[in-house]
mmCIF file of the N, C-alpha and C atoms, coordinates in Angstrom:
data_MODEL
# 
_entry.id   MODEL 
# 
loop_
_atom_site.group_PDB 
_atom_site.id 
_atom_site.type_symbol 
_atom_site.label_atom_id 
_atom_site.label_alt_id 
_atom_site.label_comp_id 
_atom_site.label_asym_id 
_atom_site.label_entity_id 
_atom_site.label_seq_id 
_atom_site.pdbx_PDB_ins_code 
_atom_site.Cartn_x 
_atom_site.Cartn_y 
_atom_site.Cartn_z 
_atom_site.occupancy 
_atom_site.B_iso_or_equiv 
_atom_site.pdbx_formal_charge 
_atom_site.auth_seq_id 
_atom_site.auth_comp_id 
_atom_site.auth_asym_id 
_atom_site.auth_atom_id 
_atom_site.pdbx_PDB_model_num 
ATOM 1   N N  . MET A 1 1  ? 2.252   -21.026 -0.978  1.00 0.00 ? 1  MET A N  1 
ATOM 2   C CA . MET A 1 1  ? 2.484   -19.869 -0.125  1.00 0.00 ? 1  MET A CA 1 
ATOM 3   C C  . MET A 1 1  ? 2.019   -18.584 -0.813  1.00 0.00 ? 1  MET A C  1 
ATOM 4   N N  . ILE A 1 2  ? 2.309   -18.483 -2.105  1.00 0.00 ? 2  ILE A N  1 
ATOM 5   C CA . ILE A 1 2  ? 1.891   -17.288 -2.841  1.00 0.00 ? 2  ILE A CA 1 
ATOM 6   C C  . ILE A 1 2  ? 0.372   -17.215 -2.915  1.00 0.00 ? 2  ILE A C  1 
ATOM 7   N N  . VAL A 1 3  ? -0.271  -18.388 -3.058  1.00 0.00 ? 3  VAL A N  1 
ATOM 8   C CA . VAL A 1 3  ? -1.737  -18.415 -3.137  1.00 0.00 ? 3  VAL A CA 1 
ATOM 9   C C  . VAL A 1 3  ? -2.350  -17.964 -1.822  1.00 0.00 ? 3  VAL A C  1 
ATOM 10  N N  . GLY A 1 4  ? -1.777  -18.397 -0.704  1.00 0.00 ? 4  GLY A N  1 
ATOM 11  C CA . GLY A 1 4  ? -2.288  -17.995 0.608   1.00 0.00 ? 4  GLY A CA 1 
ATOM 12  C C  . GLY A 1 4  ? -2.160  -16.496 0.845   1.00 0.00 ? 4  GLY A C  1 
ATOM 13  N N  . ILE A 1 5  ? -1.033  -15.946 0.447   1.00 0.00 ? 5  ILE A N  1 
ATOM 14  C CA . ILE A 1 5  ? -0.833  -14.500 0.614   1.00 0.00 ? 5  ILE A CA 1 
ATOM 15  C C  . ILE A 1 5  ? -1.761  -13.740 -0.316  1.00 0.00 ? 5  ILE A C  1 
ATOM 16  N N  . SER A 1 6  ? -1.980  -14.261 -1.513  1.00 0.00 ? 6  SER A N  1 
ATOM 17  C CA . SER A 1 6  ? -2.903  -13.602 -2.445  1.00 0.00 ? 6  SER A CA 1 
ATOM 18  C C  . SER A 1 6  ? -4.331  -13.601 -1.908  1.00 0.00 ? 6  SER A C  1 
ATOM 19  N N  . ILE A 1 7  ? -4.746  -14.705 -1.304  1.00 0.00 ? 7  ILE A N  1 
ATOM 20  C CA . ILE A 1 7  ? -6.085  -14.769 -0.708  1.00 0.00 ? 7  ILE A CA 1 
ATOM 21  C C  . ILE A 1 7  ? -6.185  -13.807 0.468   1.00 0.00 ? 7  ILE A C  1 
ATOM 22  N N  . ALA A 1 8  ? -5.138  -13.751 1.299   1.00 0.00 ? 8  ALA A N  1 
ATOM 23  C CA . ALA A 1 8  ? -5.130  -12.809 2.421   1.00 0.00 ? 8  ALA A CA 1 
ATOM 24  C C  . ALA A 1 8  ? -5.189  -11.370 1.917   1.00 0.00 ? 8  ALA A C  1 
ATOM 25  N N  . LEU A 1 9  ? -4.535  -11.100 0.791   1.00 0.00 ? 9  LEU A N  1 
ATOM 26  C CA . LEU A 1 9  ? -4.561  -9.752  0.209   1.00 0.00 ? 9  LEU A CA 1 
ATOM 27  C C  . LEU A 1 9  ? -5.967  -9.396  -0.276  1.00 0.00 ? 9  LEU A C  1 
ATOM 28  N N  . ILE A 1 10 ? -6.634  -10.331 -0.917  1.00 0.00 ? 10 ILE A N  1 
ATOM 29  C CA . ILE A 1 10 ? -7.988  -10.080 -1.408  1.00 0.00 ? 10 ILE A CA 1 
ATOM 30  C C  . ILE A 1 10 ? -8.954  -9.852  -0.244  1.00 0.00 ? 10 ILE A C  1 
ATOM 31  N N  . VAL A 1 11 ? -8.858  -10.682 0.783   1.00 0.00 ? 11 VAL A N  1 
ATOM 32  C CA . VAL A 1 11 ? -9.746  -10.548 1.943   1.00 0.00 ? 11 VAL A CA 1 
ATOM 33  C C  . VAL A 1 11 ? -9.471  -9.235  2.677   1.00 0.00 ? 11 VAL A C  1 
ATOM 34  N N  . SER A 1 12 ? -8.190  -8.914  2.873   1.00 0.00 ? 12 SER A N  1 
ATOM 35  C CA . SER A 1 12 ? -7.879  -7.670  3.580   1.00 0.00 ? 12 SER A CA 1 
ATOM 36  C C  . SER A 1 12 ? -8.275  -6.443  2.751   1.00 0.00 ? 12 SER A C  1 
ATOM 37  N N  . SER A 1 13 ? -8.208  -6.539  1.427   1.00 0.00 ? 13 SER A N  1 
ATOM 38  C CA . SER A 1 13 ? -8.652  -5.425  0.583   1.00 0.00 ? 13 SER A CA 1 
ATOM 39  C C  . SER A 1 13 ? -10.152 -5.200  0.718   1.00 0.00 ? 13 SER A C  1 
ATOM 40  N N  . ALA A 1 14 ? -10.920 -6.289  0.706   1.00 0.00 ? 14 ALA A N  1 
ATOM 41  C CA . ALA A 1 14 ? -12.370 -6.168  0.861   1.00 0.00 ? 14 ALA A CA 1 
ATOM 42  C C  . ALA A 1 14 ? -12.730 -5.624  2.241   1.00 0.00 ? 14 ALA A C  1 
ATOM 43  N N  . LEU A 1 15 ? -12.035 -6.096  3.275   1.00 0.00 ? 15 LEU A N  1 
ATOM 44  C CA . LEU A 1 15 ? -12.297 -5.585  4.626   1.00 0.00 ? 15 LEU A CA 1 
ATOM 45  C C  . LEU A 1 15 ? -11.919 -4.116  4.750   1.00 0.00 ? 15 LEU A C  1 
ATOM 46  N N  . MET A 1 16 ? -10.822 -3.720  4.093   1.00 0.00 ? 16 MET A N  1 
ATOM 47  C CA . MET A 1 16 ? -10.407 -2.314  4.122   1.00 0.00 ? 16 MET A CA 1 
ATOM 48  C C  . MET A 1 16 ? -11.485 -1.419  3.532   1.00 0.00 ? 16 MET A C  1 
ATOM 49  N N  . ILE A 1 17 ? -12.035 -1.829  2.388   1.00 0.00 ? 17 ILE A N  1 
ATOM 50  C CA . ILE A 1 17 ? -13.092 -1.052  1.748   1.00 0.00 ? 17 ILE A CA 1 
ATOM 51  C C  . ILE A 1 17 ? -14.299 -0.953  2.680   1.00 0.00 ? 17 ILE A C  1 
ATOM 52  N N  . LEU A 1 18 ? -14.679 -2.081  3.279   1.00 0.00 ? 18 LEU A N  1 
ATOM 53  C CA . LEU A 1 18 ? -15.831 -2.097  4.180   1.00 0.00 ? 18 LEU A CA 1 
ATOM 54  C C  . LEU A 1 18 ? -15.613 -1.200  5.388   1.00 0.00 ? 18 LEU A C  1 
ATOM 55  N N  . PHE A 1 19 ? -14.445 -1.323  6.031   1.00 0.00 ? 19 PHE A N  1 
ATOM 56  C CA . PHE A 1 19 ? -14.178 -0.530  7.230   1.00 0.00 ? 19 PHE A CA 1 
ATOM 57  C C  . PHE A 1 19 ? -14.098 0.962   6.931   1.00 0.00 ? 19 PHE A C  1 
ATOM 58  N N  . VAL A 1 20 ? -13.517 1.331   5.807   1.00 0.00 ? 20 VAL A N  1 
ATOM 59  C CA . VAL A 1 20 ? -13.437 2.755   5.454   1.00 0.00 ? 20 VAL A CA 1 
ATOM 60  C C  . VAL A 1 20 ? -14.831 3.314   5.188   1.00 0.00 ? 20 VAL A C  1 
ATOM 61  N N  . LEU A 1 21 ? -15.675 2.530   4.531   1.00 0.00 ? 21 LEU A N  1 
ATOM 62  C CA . LEU A 1 21 ? -17.037 2.995   4.260   1.00 0.00 ? 21 LEU A CA 1 
ATOM 63  C C  . LEU A 1 21 ? -17.897 3.056   5.524   1.00 0.00 ? 21 LEU A C  1 
ATOM 64  N N  . LEU A 1 22 ? -17.561 2.286   6.550   1.00 0.00 ? 22 LEU A N  1 
ATOM 65  C CA . LEU A 1 22 ? -18.321 2.311   7.793   1.00 0.00 ? 22 LEU A CA 1 
ATOM 66  C C  . LEU A 1 22 ? -17.987 3.515   8.666   1.00 0.00 ? 22 LEU A C  1 
ATOM 67  N N  . HIS A 1 23 ? -16.854 4.172   8.405   1.00 0.00 ? 23 HIS A N  1 
ATOM 68  C CA . HIS A 1 23 ? -16.480 5.323   9.218   1.00 0.00 ? 23 HIS A CA 1 
ATOM 69  C C  . HIS A 1 23 ? -17.497 6.450   9.065   1.00 0.00 ? 23 HIS A C  1 
ATOM 70  N N  . LYS A 1 24 ? -17.676 7.157   10.141  1.00 0.00 ? 24 LYS A N  1 
ATOM 71  C CA . LYS A 1 24 ? -18.588 8.301   10.148  1.00 0.00 ? 24 LYS A CA 1 
ATOM 72  C C  . LYS A 1 24 ? -17.933 9.464   9.413   1.00 0.00 ? 24 LYS A C  1 
ATOM 73  N N  . GLY A 1 25 ? -18.709 10.113  8.554   1.00 0.00 ? 25 GLY A N  1 
ATOM 74  C CA . GLY A 1 25 ? -18.190 11.240  7.803   1.00 0.00 ? 25 GLY A CA 1 
ATOM 75  C C  . GLY A 1 25 ? -17.935 12.442  8.685   1.00 0.00 ? 25 GLY A C  1 
ATOM 76  N N  . LYS A 1 26 ? -16.808 13.089  8.503   1.00 0.00 ? 26 LYS A N  1 
ATOM 77  C CA . LYS A 1 26 ? -16.457 14.248  9.330   1.00 0.00 ? 26 LYS A CA 1 
ATOM 78  C C  . LYS A 1 26 ? -16.750 15.571  8.622   1.00 0.00 ? 26 LYS A C  1 
ATOM 79  N N  . GLY A 1 27 ? -16.884 15.539  7.296   1.00 0.00 ? 27 GLY A N  1 
ATOM 80  C CA . GLY A 1 27 ? -17.070 16.780  6.568   1.00 0.00 ? 27 GLY A CA 1 
ATOM 81  C C  . GLY A 1 27 ? -18.343 16.767  5.752   1.00 0.00 ? 27 GLY A C  1 
ATOM 82  N N  . GLY A 1 28 ? -18.439 17.676  4.825   1.00 0.00 ? 28 GLY A N  1 
ATOM 83  C CA . GLY A 1 28 ? -19.613 17.774  3.979   1.00 0.00 ? 28 GLY A CA 1 
ATOM 84  C C  . GLY A 1 28 ? -19.352 17.322  2.565   1.00 0.00 ? 28 GLY A C  1 
ATOM 85  N N  . GLY A 1 29 ? -18.425 16.422  2.384   1.00 0.00 ? 29 GLY A N  1 
ATOM 86  C CA . GLY A 1 29 ? -18.051 15.979  1.046   1.00 0.00 ? 29 GLY A CA 1 
ATOM 87  C C  . GLY A 1 29 ? -18.872 14.797  0.572   1.00 0.00 ? 29 GLY A C  1 
ATOM 88  N N  . LEU A 1 30 ? -18.203 13.818  0.022   1.00 0.00 ? 30 LEU A N  1 
ATOM 89  C CA . LEU A 1 30 ? -18.875 12.653  -0.541  1.00 0.00 ? 30 LEU A CA 1 
ATOM 90  C C  . LEU A 1 30 ? -19.559 11.805  0.520   1.00 0.00 ? 30 LEU A C  1 
ATOM 91  N N  . SER A 1 31 ? -19.114 11.890  1.782   1.00 0.00 ? 31 SER A N  1 
ATOM 92  C CA . SER A 1 31 ? -19.751 11.084  2.826   1.00 0.00 ? 31 SER A CA 1 
ATOM 93  C C  . SER A 1 31 ? -21.209 11.502  3.036   1.00 0.00 ? 31 SER A C  1 
ATOM 94  N N  . ASP A 1 32 ? -21.511 12.777  2.872   1.00 0.00 ? 32 ASP A N  1 
ATOM 95  C CA . ASP A 1 32 ? -22.899 13.224  2.989   1.00 0.00 ? 32 ASP A CA 1 
ATOM 96  C C  . ASP A 1 32 ? -23.722 12.811  1.772   1.00 0.00 ? 32 ASP A C  1 
ATOM 97  N N  . LEU A 1 33 ? -23.076 12.726  0.626   1.00 0.00 ? 33 LEU A N  1 
ATOM 98  C CA . LEU A 1 33 ? -23.771 12.320  -0.585  1.00 0.00 ? 33 LEU A CA 1 
ATOM 99  C C  . LEU A 1 33 ? -24.234 10.873  -0.495  1.00 0.00 ? 33 LEU A C  1 
ATOM 100 N N  . PHE A 1 34 ? -23.408 10.012  0.121   1.00 0.00 ? 34 PHE A N  1 
ATOM 101 C CA . PHE A 1 34 ? -23.730 8.597   0.236   1.00 0.00 ? 34 PHE A CA 1 
ATOM 102 C C  . PHE A 1 34 ? -24.296 8.265   1.607   1.00 0.00 ? 34 PHE A C  1 
ATOM 103 N N  . GLY A 1 35 ? -25.255 9.012   2.074   1.00 0.00 ? 35 GLY A N  1 
ATOM 104 C CA . GLY A 1 35 ? -25.955 8.670   3.310   1.00 0.00 ? 35 GLY A CA 1 
ATOM 105 C C  . GLY A 1 35 ? -25.282 9.145   4.566   1.00 0.00 ? 35 GLY A C  1 
ATOM 106 N N  . GLY A 1 36 ? -24.790 10.360  4.594   1.00 0.00 ? 36 GLY A N  1 
ATOM 107 C CA . GLY A 1 36 ? -24.150 10.888  5.790   1.00 0.00 ? 36 GLY A CA 1 
ATOM 108 C C  . GLY A 1 36 ? -25.103 11.012  6.961   1.00 0.00 ? 36 GLY A C  1 
ATOM 109 N N  . GLY A 1 37 ? -26.362 11.339  6.702   1.00 0.00 ? 37 GLY A N  1 
ATOM 110 C CA . GLY A 1 37 ? -27.342 11.444  7.775   1.00 0.00 ? 37 GLY A CA 1 
ATOM 111 C C  . GLY A 1 37 ? -27.729 10.099  8.341   1.00 0.00 ? 37 GLY A C  1 
ATOM 112 N N  . PHE A 1 38 ? -27.723 9.086   7.519   1.00 0.00 ? 38 PHE A N  1 
ATOM 113 C CA . PHE A 1 38 ? -28.072 7.745   7.975   1.00 0.00 ? 38 PHE A CA 1 
ATOM 114 C C  . PHE A 1 38 ? -26.988 7.161   8.866   1.00 0.00 ? 38 PHE A C  1 
ATOM 115 N N  . SER A 1 39 ? -25.720 7.421   8.527   1.00 0.00 ? 39 SER A N  1 
ATOM 116 C CA . SER A 1 39 ? -24.623 6.845   9.304   1.00 0.00 ? 39 SER A CA 1 
ATOM 117 C C  . SER A 1 39 ? -24.451 7.544   10.647  1.00 0.00 ? 39 SER A C  1 
ATOM 118 N N  . SER A 1 40 ? -25.045 8.728   10.822  1.00 0.00 ? 40 SER A N  1 
ATOM 119 C CA . SER A 1 40 ? -24.893 9.416   12.098  1.00 0.00 ? 40 SER A CA 1 
ATOM 120 C C  . SER A 1 40 ? -25.638 8.712   13.215  1.00 0.00 ? 40 SER A C  1 
ATOM 121 N N  . SER A 1 41 ? -26.672 7.932   12.884  1.00 0.00 ? 41 SER A N  1 
ATOM 122 C CA . SER A 1 41 ? -27.378 7.201   13.922  1.00 0.00 ? 41 SER A CA 1 
ATOM 123 C C  . SER A 1 41 ? -26.574 5.989   14.392  1.00 0.00 ? 41 SER A C  1 
ATOM 124 N N  . PHE A 1 42 ? -25.657 5.476   13.553  1.00 0.00 ? 42 PHE A N  1 
ATOM 125 C CA . PHE A 1 42 ? -24.850 4.331   13.940  1.00 0.00 ? 42 PHE A CA 1 
ATOM 126 C C  . PHE A 1 42 ? -23.667 4.730   14.810  1.00 0.00 ? 42 PHE A C  1 
ATOM 127 N N  . GLY A 1 43 ? -23.013 5.822   14.496  1.00 0.00 ? 43 GLY A N  1 
ATOM 128 C CA . GLY A 1 43 ? -21.752 6.171   15.146  1.00 0.00 ? 43 GLY A CA 1 
ATOM 129 C C  . GLY A 1 43 ? -21.920 6.978   16.405  1.00 0.00 ? 43 GLY A C  1 
ATOM 130 N N  . GLY A 1 44 ? -22.876 6.652   17.254  1.00 0.00 ? 44 GLY A N  1 
ATOM 131 C CA . GLY A 1 44 ? -23.100 7.431   18.458  1.00 0.00 ? 44 GLY A CA 1 
ATOM 132 C C  . GLY A 1 44 ? -22.095 7.153   19.551  1.00 0.00 ? 44 GLY A C  1 
ATOM 133 N N  . SER A 1 45 ? -21.544 5.975   19.588  1.00 0.00 ? 45 SER A N  1 
ATOM 134 C CA . SER A 1 45 ? -20.648 5.585   20.668  1.00 0.00 ? 45 SER A CA 1 
ATOM 135 C C  . SER A 1 45 ? -19.200 5.801   20.263  1.00 0.00 ? 45 SER A C  1 
ATOM 136 N N  . SER A 1 46 ? -18.436 6.367   21.167  1.00 0.00 ? 46 SER A N  1 
ATOM 137 C CA . SER A 1 46 ? -17.025 6.575   20.867  1.00 0.00 ? 46 SER A CA 1 
ATOM 138 C C  . SER A 1 46 ? -16.251 5.264   20.954  1.00 0.00 ? 46 SER A C  1 
ATOM 139 N N  . VAL A 1 47 ? -16.753 4.305   21.718  1.00 0.00 ? 47 VAL A N  1 
ATOM 140 C CA . VAL A 1 47 ? -16.098 3.000   21.813  1.00 0.00 ? 47 VAL A CA 1 
ATOM 141 C C  . VAL A 1 47 ? -16.173 2.285   20.467  1.00 0.00 ? 47 VAL A C  1 
ATOM 142 N N  . VAL A 1 48 ? -17.308 2.390   19.805  1.00 0.00 ? 48 VAL A N  1 
ATOM 143 C CA . VAL A 1 48 ? -17.471 1.778   18.495  1.00 0.00 ? 48 VAL A CA 1 
ATOM 144 C C  . VAL A 1 48 ? -16.517 2.425   17.495  1.00 0.00 ? 48 VAL A C  1 
ATOM 145 N N  . GLU A 1 49 ? -16.406 3.733   17.527  1.00 0.00 ? 49 GLU A N  1 
ATOM 146 C CA . GLU A 1 49 ? -15.496 4.434   16.613  1.00 0.00 ? 49 GLU A CA 1 
ATOM 147 C C  . GLU A 1 49 ? -14.044 4.047   16.863  1.00 0.00 ? 49 GLU A C  1 
ATOM 148 N N  . ARG A 1 50 ? -13.663 3.928   18.129  1.00 0.00 ? 50 ARG A N  1 
ATOM 149 C CA . ARG A 1 50 ? -12.276 3.534   18.441  1.00 0.00 ? 50 ARG A CA 1 
ATOM 150 C C  . ARG A 1 50 ? -11.988 2.120   17.979  1.00 0.00 ? 50 ARG A C  1 
ATOM 151 N N  . ASN A 1 51 ? -12.942 1.210   18.200  1.00 0.00 ? 51 ASN A N  1 
ATOM 152 C CA . ASN A 1 51 ? -12.749 -0.167  17.749  1.00 0.00 ? 51 ASN A CA 1 
ATOM 153 C C  . ASN A 1 51 ? -12.694 -0.247  16.223  1.00 0.00 ? 51 ASN A C  1 
ATOM 154 N N  . LEU A 1 52 ? -13.521 0.548   15.556  1.00 0.00 ? 52 LEU A N  1 
ATOM 155 C CA . LEU A 1 52 ? -13.488 0.578   14.097  1.00 0.00 ? 52 LEU A CA 1 
ATOM 156 C C  . LEU A 1 52 ? -12.162 1.141   13.592  1.00 0.00 ? 52 LEU A C  1 
ATOM 157 N N  . ASP A 1 53 ? -11.645 2.156   14.283  1.00 0.00 ? 53 ASP A N  1 
ATOM 158 C CA . ASP A 1 53 ? -10.329 2.701   13.929  1.00 0.00 ? 53 ASP A CA 1 
ATOM 159 C C  . ASP A 1 53 ? -9.238  1.644   14.087  1.00 0.00 ? 53 ASP A C  1 
ATOM 160 N N  . ARG A 1 54 ? -9.293  0.899   15.196  1.00 0.00 ? 54 ARG A N  1 
ATOM 161 C CA . ARG A 1 54 ? -8.289  -0.139  15.432  1.00 0.00 ? 54 ARG A CA 1 
ATOM 162 C C  . ARG A 1 54 ? -8.369  -1.231  14.374  1.00 0.00 ? 54 ARG A C  1 
ATOM 163 N N  . LEU A 1 55 ? -9.579  -1.666  14.060  1.00 0.00 ? 55 LEU A N  1 
ATOM 164 C CA . LEU A 1 55 ? -9.754  -2.694  13.036  1.00 0.00 ? 55 LEU A CA 1 
ATOM 165 C C  . LEU A 1 55 ? -9.252  -2.222  11.677  1.00 0.00 ? 55 LEU A C  1 
ATOM 166 N N  . THR A 1 56 ? -9.506  -0.951  11.366  1.00 0.00 ? 56 THR A N  1 
ATOM 167 C CA . THR A 1 56 ? -9.046  -0.399  10.092  1.00 0.00 ? 56 THR A CA 1 
ATOM 168 C C  . THR A 1 56 ? -7.523  -0.354  10.039  1.00 0.00 ? 56 THR A C  1 
ATOM 169 N N  . ILE A 1 57 ? -6.884  0.043   11.123  1.00 0.00 ? 57 ILE A N  1 
ATOM 170 C CA . ILE A 1 57 ? -5.418  0.116   11.160  1.00 0.00 ? 57 ILE A CA 1 
ATOM 171 C C  . ILE A 1 57 ? -4.812  -1.279  11.067  1.00 0.00 ? 57 ILE A C  1 
ATOM 172 N N  . ILE A 1 58 ? -5.374  -2.237  11.805  1.00 0.00 ? 58 ILE A N  1 
ATOM 173 C CA . ILE A 1 58 ? -4.861  -3.611  11.765  1.00 0.00 ? 58 ILE A CA 1 
ATOM 174 C C  . ILE A 1 58 ? -5.012  -4.195  10.360  1.00 0.00 ? 58 ILE A C  1 
ATOM 175 N N  . THR A 1 59 ? -6.172  -3.959  9.738   1.00 0.00 ? 59 THR A N  1 
ATOM 176 C CA . THR A 1 59 ? -6.398  -4.457  8.388   1.00 0.00 ? 59 THR A CA 1 
ATOM 177 C C  . THR A 1 59 ? -5.445  -3.792  7.397   1.00 0.00 ? 59 THR A C  1 
ATOM 178 N N  . GLY A 1 60 ? -5.183  -2.515  7.596   1.00 0.00 ? 60 GLY A N  1 
ATOM 179 C CA . GLY A 1 60 ? -4.233  -1.812  6.728   1.00 0.00 ? 60 GLY A CA 1 
ATOM 180 C C  . GLY A 1 60 ? -2.824  -2.357  6.863   1.00 0.00 ? 60 GLY A C  1 
ATOM 181 N N  . VAL A 1 61 ? -2.423  -2.702  8.075   1.00 0.00 ? 61 VAL A N  1 
ATOM 182 C CA . VAL A 1 61 ? -1.086  -3.271  8.283   1.00 0.00 ? 61 VAL A CA 1 
ATOM 183 C C  . VAL A 1 61 ? -0.991  -4.651  7.637   1.00 0.00 ? 61 VAL A C  1 
ATOM 184 N N  . VAL A 1 62 ? -2.043  -5.476  7.790   1.00 0.00 ? 62 VAL A N  1 
ATOM 185 C CA . VAL A 1 62 ? -2.057  -6.797  7.148   1.00 0.00 ? 62 VAL A CA 1 
ATOM 186 C C  . VAL A 1 62 ? -1.992  -6.647  5.630   1.00 0.00 ? 62 VAL A C  1 
ATOM 187 N N  . TRP A 1 63 ? -2.740  -5.691  5.085   1.00 0.00 ? 63 TRP A N  1 
ATOM 188 C CA . TRP A 1 63 ? -2.731  -5.435  3.646   1.00 0.00 ? 63 TRP A CA 1 
ATOM 189 C C  . TRP A 1 63 ? -1.331  -5.036  3.177   1.00 0.00 ? 63 TRP A C  1 
ATOM 190 N N  . PHE A 1 64 ? -0.693  -4.149  3.920   1.00 0.00 ? 64 PHE A N  1 
ATOM 191 C CA . PHE A 1 64 ? 0.643   -3.674  3.571   1.00 0.00 ? 64 PHE A CA 1 
ATOM 192 C C  . PHE A 1 64 ? 1.658   -4.812  3.624   1.00 0.00 ? 64 PHE A C  1 
ATOM 193 N N  . VAL A 1 65 ? 1.583   -5.652  4.648   1.00 0.00 ? 65 VAL A N  1 
ATOM 194 C CA . VAL A 1 65 ? 2.499   -6.786  4.772   1.00 0.00 ? 65 VAL A CA 1 
ATOM 195 C C  . VAL A 1 65 ? 2.296   -7.764  3.612   1.00 0.00 ? 65 VAL A C  1 
ATOM 196 N N  . CYS A 1 66 ? 1.047   -7.985  3.220   1.00 0.00 ? 66 CYS A N  1 
ATOM 197 C CA . CYS A 1 66 ? 0.774   -8.875  2.085   1.00 0.00 ? 66 CYS A CA 1 
ATOM 198 C C  . CYS A 1 66 ? 1.360   -8.319  0.789   1.00 0.00 ? 66 CYS A C  1 
ATOM 199 N N  . ILE A 1 67 ? 1.241   -7.027  0.591   1.00 0.00 ? 67 ILE A N  1 
ATOM 200 C CA . ILE A 1 67 ? 1.806   -6.387  -0.610  1.00 0.00 ? 67 ILE A CA 1 
ATOM 201 C C  . ILE A 1 67 ? 3.324   -6.553  -0.632  1.00 0.00 ? 67 ILE A C  1 
ATOM 202 N N  . ILE A 1 68 ? 3.972   -6.299  0.489   1.00 0.00 ? 68 ILE A N  1 
ATOM 203 C CA . ILE A 1 68 ? 5.435   -6.414  0.560   1.00 0.00 ? 68 ILE A CA 1 
ATOM 204 C C  . ILE A 1 68 ? 5.860   -7.867  0.361   1.00 0.00 ? 68 ILE A C  1 
ATOM 205 N N  . ALA A 1 69 ? 5.150   -8.803  0.998   1.00 0.00 ? 69 ALA A N  1 
ATOM 206 C CA . ALA A 1 69 ? 5.509   -10.224 0.866   1.00 0.00 ? 69 ALA A CA 1 
ATOM 207 C C  . ALA A 1 69 ? 5.349   -10.706 -0.574  1.00 0.00 ? 69 ALA A C  1 
ATOM 208 N N  . LEU A 1 70 ? 4.272   -10.319 -1.223  1.00 0.00 ? 70 LEU A N  1 
ATOM 209 C CA . LEU A 1 70 ? 4.075   -10.718 -2.623  1.00 0.00 ? 70 LEU A CA 1 
ATOM 210 C C  . LEU A 1 70 ? 5.142   -10.083 -3.523  1.00 0.00 ? 70 LEU A C  1 
ATOM 211 N N  . GLY A 1 71 ? 5.484   -8.859  -3.240  1.00 0.00 ? 71 GLY A N  1 
ATOM 212 C CA . GLY A 1 71 ? 6.519   -8.196  -4.016  1.00 0.00 ? 71 GLY A CA 1 
ATOM 213 C C  . GLY A 1 71 ? 7.872   -8.890  -3.883  1.00 0.00 ? 71 GLY A C  1 
ATOM 214 N N  . LEU A 1 72 ? 8.180   -9.351  -2.685  1.00 0.00 ? 72 LEU A N  1 
ATOM 215 C CA . LEU A 1 72 ? 9.451   -10.041 -2.473  1.00 0.00 ? 72 LEU A CA 1 
ATOM 216 C C  . LEU A 1 72 ? 9.440   -11.447 -3.067  1.00 0.00 ? 72 LEU A C  1 
ATOM 217 N N  . LEU A 1 73 ? 8.295   -12.134 -2.974  1.00 0.00 ? 73 LEU A N  1 
ATOM 218 C CA . LEU A 1 73 ? 8.208   -13.493 -3.487  1.00 0.00 ? 73 LEU A CA 1 
ATOM 219 C C  . LEU A 1 73 ? 8.147   -13.551 -5.013  1.00 0.00 ? 73 LEU A C  1 
ATOM 220 N N  . LEU A 1 74 ? 7.553   -12.568 -5.635  1.00 0.00 ? 74 LEU A N  1 
ATOM 221 C CA . LEU A 1 74 ? 7.402   -12.571 -7.082  1.00 0.00 ? 74 LEU A CA 1 
ATOM 222 C C  . LEU A 1 74 ? 8.507   -11.824 -7.818  1.00 0.00 ? 74 LEU A C  1 
ATOM 223 N N  . ARG A 1 75 ? 9.531   -11.416 -7.068  1.00 0.00 ? 75 ARG A N  1 
ATOM 224 C CA . ARG A 1 75 ? 10.668  -10.715 -7.661  1.00 0.00 ? 75 ARG A CA 1 
ATOM 225 C C  . ARG A 1 75 ? 11.460  -11.674 -8.536  1.00 0.00 ? 75 ARG A C  1 
ATOM 226 N N  . PRO A 1 76 ? 11.848  -11.245 -9.740  1.00 0.00 ? 76 PRO A N  1 
ATOM 227 C CA . PRO A 1 76 ? 12.592  -12.165 -10.629 1.00 0.00 ? 76 PRO A CA 1 
ATOM 228 C C  . PRO A 1 76 ? 13.977  -12.514 -10.113 1.00 0.00 ? 76 PRO A C  1 
# 
């Protein structure tokens, strides 16, 4: 059981990183440094942005649940 939750944590962490990096940059900070102009051609549709937001939130909740479950299972 601990191994399954650990694998889910690793997968959800990788997906979280991917989904956050796929978001369109809103400001002139680091998002413009790492290809802000290139990502503007992808994020033209608001439906895509909403779905990406939903996927990011769902992945974040799964990540949080995995952290809490591992913390409870590995408690001495």
